[in-house]
N, C-alpha and C positions, 0 to 999 in steps of 0.2 A: 504494500500500500504506500503510495507516494503522498507525502504531506503537501499541503497547499504551498506553492511557491509564490513569493511576492515579485511581481514584475511590473514595470511602468507601462508597458504596452506591447501589443503583438501586431506585427506587420507582415504582409505577404511580400516576399522578396522575389523579384523576377530575375531569372538567370538565363543566360544564353543556352539554347537547346543544343545538345550534342549527343551523338550516338553512344550507347553503352558499349563496352569492350566486347560483350557477347554478340551484339549486333554487328560490330566491325568484323568479328571472327566469322560470323555467318556469311557476311558479304564476301569475305576473302575466299572461303572454301567453296561457296557457290560460284564465284567468278572463275575460279580455277577450272571447274568442270565445264562452265559455260564456254570458256576459251577453247576447250577440246571440241565441244559441239559446234562452235563457230568454224573451226578448221574443217570438220566433217561437212558442214553445210556449204562451205566455200569450195571444197576440192573433191569431195566424195559423192555427194548426193545431187550435185548440180550438173547440168549439161552445158557445155560451152567451153570457152577458152580457159586454159589452165586448170583443167579437171582431169581426174583419173579416167573418166569415161571417154573423153576426147582422145586421150593418149592411146587407149586401146583401139579406138576406131581408126586412128591414123597410123597404126603400126609402130608406135613409139613405145618404149619399155620403161616403166617407172622403176626406180631403184628399190631393192629390197629394204624393208624397214621404213618406207615412207609413211606407212600407217601408224608407226610409233607416235607420231606427232598428234594423232587423234585418239589414242588409247587412254582410257580412264583406269588408273590403277587402284588397288585396294586401299592404299593410304589415303587417297583423295576421297574415296567413298566413306571410310571411317571418320575422317576429319569432318566431312560435311554432315553426316548423320549425328555425330557427337555435337556439332554446333547447333543443329536443329533441336536436339533434346535439351541442350543447355538453355536455349532461348525459351523453349516451352516451360521449363521449370524456373526460369529467372524471375526476379522481383524487380519490376520497373516502376511501380507506384510506391511513393513514400506515404507516410501517414497522412500528411496534409491532403494529398490527392485522393486517398481513400475516403477521408472524412467529407471532402467536398462532393465526391461522387454519391456518398450516402445522403448528404444534404439535398442534393438535386433530386434523388429518388424520393425522399420524404416529401419534398415540395410537390412533385408530380402526384404522389398519393394523396396529399392534402387537397390539391385542386380537384382530383377525382371525387374525393369525399365531399367537398363543397358542392359540386354538381349534384351528387346524390342527395345531399341535404336540401338543396333547392327543390328537387323533385319531391322529396318526402314532405317538405313544408307545404308545397302546393296542394298535396292530397289532404292536408289538415286545415286548409284555408277556410273551410266552412265554420270552424270554431270561431274565427274572427267575426264572421257574419252574425253568428248567434250572439256573441258578446255584445255587438253593436245593437242588436235588436233588444236584448235584455236590459241593457243599461238605461234605455230610454222608456222602458215599459213601467210607468209609475201608476197609471190608472187601470181600473178593471178592464176597460175597453182595449187598452194597449196590451195588456197581458193576454187577453183573448186573441188578439192579433198575432202575438208571438206564438201562442199555442197553435193557432191555425196554420201558421207558416211551417211549424215543425211537423204538423200532420200531413201537409201537402208535399213537403220536400224532406227526403231522408237526410238529416244532418248529423246522424251518428257517425262516429269514427271507429275504425277497427283496430284490434290489438296488433294486427300485422302491420298496419300503417304506422302506428305509434312505435312499434319495435324498430321499424326501418328508420324512422326519424331519430330515435334515441341512439341507435347504432351509428348513424351518420354524424350526429353531434359529437359523440365520444371519439370517433375516428378523426374528425377534424382537429380536435384538441390533441390527440395522440401524435398525429403526423406533424402538426405545428411544433409540438414540444420536441420531437425528434429532429426536425429540420433545424430548429434553433440551436439545439445541443451540438449537432454535428458541425454546424458552421462555427459555433463558438470554439469547439475543439480544434477545428482546422486553423483558426486564427490565433490559437494559444501555442506559442513556440515551445513552452515548457512541456506541453503534452506531446506535440508532434515529435520533438527531438527525443523524448524519453521512449516513445513507441518505436521510432526508427532505430535507436541504439539497442533496445531490448531485442528487436527482431534480428538485428545483425549479430548480437552476442549469442543468440540461440539458433542462428543459421536457419531462420524461417522467413518466408516472404510476408510482408505486412498484409498483402492481399489474401493470404491463406487463412485468415481469421475464420473461426467457426461461428462467432457471434459478436456483434457490437451492440451494447445496450446502455440506455441512459434511464435512470430512475430519478424523477424530479423530487419526489418526497424526501429522499435522503441525499439529493444532489450527488449521485454517484454515476460515473461514466466507466464502463468496463469493456475491454476488448479481450476476447477469449480465443485461444488456439487449441488444437488437439493436444493430447498428452498432458492435460491439466495445466497448461501454461496460460497465464492471463496477466493483464495489468489493470489496476483499479485506481481511479482518480476521484477523490471525494472533496467537496467543498471548493471546487474551482469556479463555479458559475453562480455563486450566491448573489453577486451584484447584477445578474442578468435576469433575475426572476420578475415575473409580472403577476401581481395578485389579482383576484377577482375585483377588488375595490378599484384598482387602477384600470382594469379592462372595461369595467362597467361604470366608469366615473360619470358618464352622462346618460346612463340607462338604468331604469329601475329593474331589479331582479330579486328573485327569492331562491332560497336553497331548499 
């Protein structure tokens, strides 16, 4: 468990993009084989000037071993396949990039949930109509009119619609919470550097995490890996919390 570190600010630092050594090696091994294929394309599978085919048609004799220039040897195959597997298992995303990716996914999920909430709210809109009718029904005549309206038009709501509404509301909260936490973590260099260093020390890719979770109630951010490896950060985001009083400052609400 890491204790809260005091920092004055966290900034995203732009660095010039450059290929990882594993990518450079992949390019080199692939290019070596491509060079052999280019020789074959130029001189062995093409018809026309300066080709093996033309030499045979003209009664000219190519020297023994000319094909050696186009042969692919076992070392080249091994080097290439090793480079491919190395790239497949390599870690190219650092902690900041992983957290930003999770932030963007949570934002997308939040927007989807908002759309679902709009639909769920629309199905319950009859409640607003009933509320408006009822609040103005002071006299017996007006109350009879409300009664008649309810008889003529089904203004009941279903448990299914309410469940869909409640689920969407909670989902919007959850995804907003996760989106905020992931972005806050991505912008906190004490967290990102700690995760990067931990991953390097344990020879694991940051992207190989089995779970990343944030629990707002105890302000705990946890990234877990297989083999019971994990990192836990608690108390890092206390200054980023938004209470119900703050959110509903200009709105009446009940719990």
